[in-house]
N, C-alpha and C positions, 0 to 999 in steps of 0.2 A: 357499677359507678367507673366513670373514666378516670384512669390514674393522670395525674400531672405528667407533663413530657420529661423523660429524663435528662434531654440536650436542650440547651439553651440555644435560643435560634433568633435573629432581628425580628421587631416588629413587623408585621406584615401592614401595607398600606391599605387603610380602610377605606375599601369602596363606600361603605355609608349609604345612608339613605339618598336619593337625588335621581338625575336624570340616567337613563339607561344607555348602553353602549351605542344604539343607532342615534340617539341624540348628541352624544359625545362626539361620534364621527363627523356628525353634519358640521359641530360648531368648530372642530378641527380644521375641517376642509374650508370653512368659511374664512377663519382666522388666516390660513395659508393664502388664500385667495387675495384676501387684503394685503398681505406682507409682498406677495409679488408684484402688486402694482406699486409700489413704493419706490423711490429714486434709491439706486445702488444694491437693488435686490439681485441683479446679474451677478454681483460678486459673491454670492452665497447659493450659487445652482446646486453645489453638491447636499446643500441641506434639502433643496427642494425635490431634489431625486429621492433622495432617502423618506421625506415625508410622504411623498407620492407612494413609494412601495409600502411603507408603512399602512397607509390609508388604505391600500386596494388589499393589502394581506388581511385587515380588519374587515373589510367589506364581505369578503371571502367567508371569513369566519362565523360572522353576524348571519350570512346566510345559511350556512350550515345548521345555525342553531334551530332553525325551523325544519331541517331535515330530518325524516324518521330515523335514518341510520344516524344521525347525531354528527357532532364535528371529527373529521377524520383526523388521524395523527399528523399525517403531513401536514394539513393546513394549520395545525396548533404549533407544529414546530416552524412553519414559515413564520407565523405571525410572532413568536418569541424572538425568533431571529431577527426580522426587520426592526424589532424594539430596540433590542441589542446594538444593531447597527446604526439606528438613529441616535442612540444616546451617544456613539462613539464620533457621529458627525457633528451633532450640537458641540462636544467638546472641542473638536478641532476649528469649527468656526468660531465659537467664543474665544479660542486661543489666538485664531487669527486677526480677528476685529479688535481684541485688546493689545496685540503686539506693539502697536505704534506707543501707544500710552506708556507699557510697562517698560520700552526703551527710550521714554522720554524724548521722544521724535516731535516737532514741531508740528501742529496742525496746519500750519503755512504750506508747508511740502505736501500735502494731501491734493489728490485730484478731487473735482466734487464728485465722482462718483464714489471714491473711498470715503469722502466725509460721510455722504449719506449713508454709505453702508455700515459705518461705525455708529452713526445714530441708531441704526436697528438694534442697536446692543439690548437695548432697554425693552425691547420686545421678545428677545430670546427665552427669559424667564417664563413667562407667561405660555409660551405657544410650548415650551418644554414640559410644563406642568401639564397642558390639555394632553399632551401625548400620554404622559404617564398616567394620568387620569384613566383617560381610555384604556391602556393596556390593564389597570388594576380592575376597573369595573368588567371589561370582556373576559379577563380572566376567572372572575368571580362568576359571571352567568355560565360560562362553558363548566366550571367546576358545579356548580350548582345543578346543571344539568346531569352530568355525568358521575357525580360522586354526592348525592344530596347527604347532607347531615354530617361531614366530614369538616371540622373546625379547628382539630388539633392542630398548634401551628407546623409542626413538622408534616403532618399528613396534607395539610393543604399546599404546603410549597411541592412536596411529591407530586400531588395532583396536578399543579401547573407546570411541571416539569415534563408532565406526560406519562406517568406511571400509570399502568392500567389498575391497579391495585395499591393505593397509596398507603391503606391501612398494614398491608403486609411487609410494603417497604419499608416503613416507619419502624416495624418490629424488628427486619434485619439491621437497622441503624442503633436502634436500641440495643441489639444484641452484641454489638462490638464491645470488646472488652477494652476499656479506657482507664488509665491509671489516673488517680486523683492529682497526681502531680502533671498529667498531662493534659486534662480538660480545659483549661483554658486555650489551650494551643488548637486542641480540636474543635472546640467551638469558632474558634477563628477561621478554620479552613472550612466549615461545614456551608458557608453560601457559596464559596467557590465549587463544592462539591454539587450542590443542587443546582448552579449555573449550569455547570458540565452535563448533569445529567438531562436539564433541559435542551441541550444542544445535542444530544445523542439520536441517533436514527432510532435506537432502541435502548431508552433509558431503564426497563426493568432488566434488559439483559447486561447492561453496564452495571447495575447494582450488583446484580447476582454474582458478575465476576468479581468485583471488589468484595464481595462477601467472601467468595472462595479464598482468594488471595490473602485477606486479611486473616481468614481463620488459620490460615498454613504458614503465616510469615513467621519466622524465629520470634522467639519470646523477648529476647532483649532488646529488639528494635520497638521504640516507641510508634503508636497508632499514628500521631500527628506526622512524624517522620518520614513514614512510609506512604502515607495519603497525600503528602504534599508533592511527592514523586510521581504518585500513581495517578491523581485525578489528571494532570496535564497529559501524561503518556497515554493512558487509556483512552481519552478524549480524542487524541491525536491520532493514534495509532492502534485501533482494538486489534489489529493482527499480531501485536506482540503478547496477548494477554494470554494465549495458550502456553507460551515458555514460563511465565511467570506462575501459572498454574502447576504446571509440571515439576518446577524447579523452583520452590520459593526463596531459595537462598539468593536466587539471582536479585532479589530486592536489595539485599546488602551492596551488591556490586553497583545497581541502579543508584543508590544512595551515595557511595564514596565515588562513582564516577569511573571506575575502573572496567565496567562491562562495556563502555564503548570504546576502548582501546582498537587501533587498527588489527585486520585480521594478520597474524602471525605469516612470515613468508613459507613459500611450500616446503621446505627442508624442514622448518620447524614444524608444520602441522605434521609432516611424516613421523617425525621423533615422537609428537604428542600423542597420536593415533596408535603407532607401533607400542608404545608402552601400555596404552589402555588395553590392546588387545592380546597383549602377551602376558597379561598378569594371571595370576592362579585358575582362578575360575574362568577357563577359555569360553564356555558356552556365553557367557555374559558380554563378551568383547564386543560383539556388534551392538549391543545395549547402551553400554560404557560410550562407544562412539557416537552413538545417535544423541544421547544426553549432551554431549561435549559440541558436537554439531550444532545443536538447538540453542547452547549458549553463546556460540559464535554468531550465530543468525541473528539472536537477540541484541547482540552488540552492533551489528551491520545496521538492523532497524534503528537502534538510537542512533547511530551516526548520520542515517538519514533525517531523522526527525530533527536533530541539532545542527543539519547542514555542514556537518564537518567533511563532507566526503560528496562528491558528484554522483547520483543515481548510476551514471554510465558506468562508474568505478565500482559499485557496490553490486551491480549485476555480473561484472566479471568475478568479482570476489566469491559471489555465491555460487559460481561455476568452478573457481579453484577449489574452494571448500569441498564440493561434492567430490570432486578428483582424488583430493588428499584422502578422504574417506574411503572411497572405490579401491585406491592402492592397497590400504590396509586391510579392507575386507576381502581384497582380491587374493593377497598373499597370505592371507590366512586360511581361507578356504582350501587354495592348492597344497598349502603343507598339512591341512588335514587331510586331504586325498592320498598325499604321499605316504602319511602314516598308515592309511586304511589299506592302499591300493599300489603304493609304490609310484614310480615314475613312468613316464613314457619315452623311452631313449629317442633322443631327436627331436622332440617335439616340444613348442610353448605354446602357451595360451597368449591371444592378442585380442584386446576390448577395445572396441570402437566407440566413441560419443559419436550420436547422429542428433540431426534436430537442432532444437536451441542449444543444448547441451555441447554438440558438436561446433555451434556457432559461438560459445564462449561466454554465453551471456544466460541467466537464470534468475528467476525471482524464488522465492521461499517454496512457492506451491508450483514450480514448473516440472514437467513430467520428464523423466530422464528414459532417451531412445538408446538403447546399448544393443551392440552385435558383437557377439562371440566367435571369434576364429582360432584356429589353431595349424601351426605348421607340421610338416611330416606326413607320413600316411596315416589314412583313418582306421587301415586294417590291424596297425600296431598295437599290441597289448601292452598294458603296465607291467613292471616287473616285481610287485609286491605280493603278498601272499594271498590276496584276494583279487587277481588281474582282471582288467577292463578293456574293452578294445578303445581307441580314441574318442569315438561318439560318445560312447556311454560314459568314459571318464570326464569329457569336458561337459556333458551335458549335466552331470551331477554337480560338479563346479559352478556352472553357471547357475543353476536352481539355487545354490546356496547364496552366491553373489548377489543375485535379483532379489531374492528374498530379505535379506540384510539391508540393501539398500532402499528395499520399499518402506522401511523405516524412517527414512529421511526425505523422500520424495516419491511420488506416484510413479511406477515403472509402466512403459508402455509393453505390450504384449512381445515378446521376443521370440525370433526364431530360433531353433536347436542349432548348437555351435556347428559350423560348417569348416571344412579345411581353406586355407588361405589361396591356395589356387584353383578351387572354384568359387570363390566368393564373388568374383566378377559376374558368372552365369547365374547366380542365386539372387544377386539383387540387381535387377535391369531397370534402375532408376537412376539416371544420371545424377539429376536435382537432391536426392538424397544423399549420392554418395560425393556430391560438392560440400556438402555441411560436416563430411565425417572426418574424424581425426584418432587416431591412437591415443589412447590415456593411460593404458596400462600393457606390459609386456617388454620383453628385452628388445634392445636396438635391433638385431637381427630379424626378429619376428617383426617388429613394426617397419621394417624395410620392405619385408614380402608384402605386408598388406597393404603397403602405400604403392607398392607395382601393381596389386591386383586392382585397389582402386583407380589406378591412372589408366587402366583398360578398360573398366567400366566408365570412366567419363567419356572414354571415344565413342560410347554406343549413340545412336540417333536419340534426340530430344524432342519430345513433343511439347505443345503448351499445355502446363499443369492447369487443374481446377481450383477455384480458390473456394474455402468453406464460408459458409454464410456467419454473418457476425450477429451476435446475439443483442447488439445495439449500438449507438454511435460513439460508446466508449469502451467499445471491446477493441483496444488499440491493437492486439494483434490480427484480430480477422476482418475487421471494416475495411471499407475500400480506402486505399491509401494508408494502410496501415503497416505495421511491421512485418505481417507475412507477405504482403504484397511488394514491398521492398527487396525483402529476402529473394523471392523468386525473380525479380528483376535482375538482381545482382549474379544470382546462378545463371541465369541465362545469358547474360554478358561472359559470364566465366566460361562457359561451354561452348559458347560461339565466337569468342574472341580471345580467349585464354590471356584476360586482362582482370589483374586484383584476384590471382587464384589463391584462395586461403578462406578456410572454413571460417573462421572468426569473422562474424559480420561486419564489427567495426572496422576493422582494418581492411577488408575487400571495400567497403564503400568509399574509405580515402583512396585507395589505391585507383579505382574506377573512376572517381573525380579527377586525379591527375591525368589519367590516360583519357579522358574527355568522352567516357561513355555515360556518366550520370553528369546531371546539373550540379554545379557547385555547390548550390544550395542543398543538396542531398545529405552531406554531411549533417548539417544543422536539423534535418528533418529527421534523421535516425535518431540524433541525440533527444530530441524533444518526445518522439514516440516512446524510447525507452525510460527517459525520465517519468513520464505519464504511467508507463508498465509498472514501472518499480514503486510508485508513490500510491496507486490504485491497490496494488497487492497488500500494502501495509495499511492503508486507511479503509478499503472497502474489500475485505478478502472473501466476501461472500458474491462479488462481482456488483454491477448494476451501475446506474448512473450516481455521480457524487451528489450527495444532498446541497440545498443552499447553504447549511451550516458548515460542510466539508469544503467547498468551494475556496475560500480564503486560504485555509492550510493546504489545499491541493496547489494552489497556485505558488504559494511561499515556496513550499517544495520543490517547485520545480523553476525555481530561480524569478517568478514573477512577482511584482507588486499587487496585481489584480486579476481577478478570474478572467476579465474580459482580455486582458492581453494574453493570457495563455490561451483561452479559445481561439482568439485571432492566430496565434503561433500554430495551434495543433490544426487548425482550417487549412493555414498555408503549407504545412508540412503533407497533409493528406493530398493537395494539389500537386504537390512537386513529385510526391512518390507515384501517384497515378500517371502524370506525363513520363515519367521514368518507365513504369510498367510499359505503358504504349509503345514507347521508344523500343524498349527491349524485346517487346513480342513481335513488333515492325522487322527488325533486325533479325530475329530467327527465322520468321517466317520466309524473307528475302533469301537468308542462307540455307534453308530446307527447299528452296524451290516450290 
């Protein structure tokens, strides 16, 4: 016997007996065509655009009903989102047409076209009812095909949201501990949760993530309180879910707002990380730093979602966070080496950041490229009870540092440490050196490293090969993307000694002022970095943003609509490609 649902949900629209989705679609299209021919229809063009999209998505889904493979998840998501978007436009149009009456504006002041458009108000309700009826009936037909026999209200809505196993998904919801005093608040949130699941690219994955977070959250936090924050957050930013799973206590900071505080300045980060790594259990020091870095990253992600910081500044903040962690971890690794093997007289370690790390802009998933150098003679041995020569000494230190940093970011394969004096011979790649900057080591050692880098930058530079992009939204590697802009800037640095700075944002600005880059290049760089940061948070697995994600992507990048962002992205790529071609032409002319 089926048990009564433990959760209360709103009544479902009854598809009931009557015409099927195909006939309802035809009726909706007939009514739209009639409305288009009415005077004043031009005033509500946005509504017709959404109606066309909704009808096209419905037709695609109806066609899938006869496909042996059945309706595809992408088609189902697109249909659901088209219905949501249509509902928003209905509200906007009805508000627009009713505005003069609400303000008490006399119709004498209306143009004939506006008067005619206002007269269409009476036709809005039947048209919207037709669209809602089509959505309900077609959803029912899809559900009957994919999940025959499902009639429990919760299971029905989970099936309509796209869950592959609505019965198991409902069991997850029923398994959540809900205090009696929290029941009404939770039930009020349930429709929003189901709607968010329906907008997700992976509703089963989102629900499973919520299930883990809910199970681990502190017991004194009401489920409705945490869900209110989690539903919107995980719907917009699935990339933040690993932080909440690993550190459930972050939910408390999410609720009270303290998690989205700005990143502390470098000196404060040094103090914080130095304290963490110096506690009694030194072996756990890097793990404590990793957890703290994760918490700071969570805050940076919140600031992006809440639009309290520019994604450009957040990319720089991720780099500063990695640098602070590296300083603490490197200092601890060298302290341990001194305890075990003593110090090497007249020698110091220098760590260079290369690639995006050197360029001063990271995402949460960026790879760290590090180069380890040391000053002094490589034959000199340490003065402790178990002496090592410089190669072995700094090799062990570098291995410890890289292993600890790998808990924060992926680490590029690194070469064994080499003497500063031989670095320019080891790295015969001026492009790579132009992005390098010292991020650890005493000032004297950094100065020696910079001198070696300058010698390496004087080497002849060829035209580097570009890597293939995985798709049109692979913002780094796509033609006209960030990697191409970076290469254009580095060629200009090497050939014209203008804007010589490893940090790409600074170098772009300097080269614009020097006339080597189009003035629009700074804006193009900003557009690309913002997209990279937003995709890192919204689509951590990569790939093109779904139709459901596009409004959020546009909003976080500072645009009102996806079309505007897409146009801006296209223009940025054109500017970068032109900058790349100009830089290559100048380099070839210089090289003869």
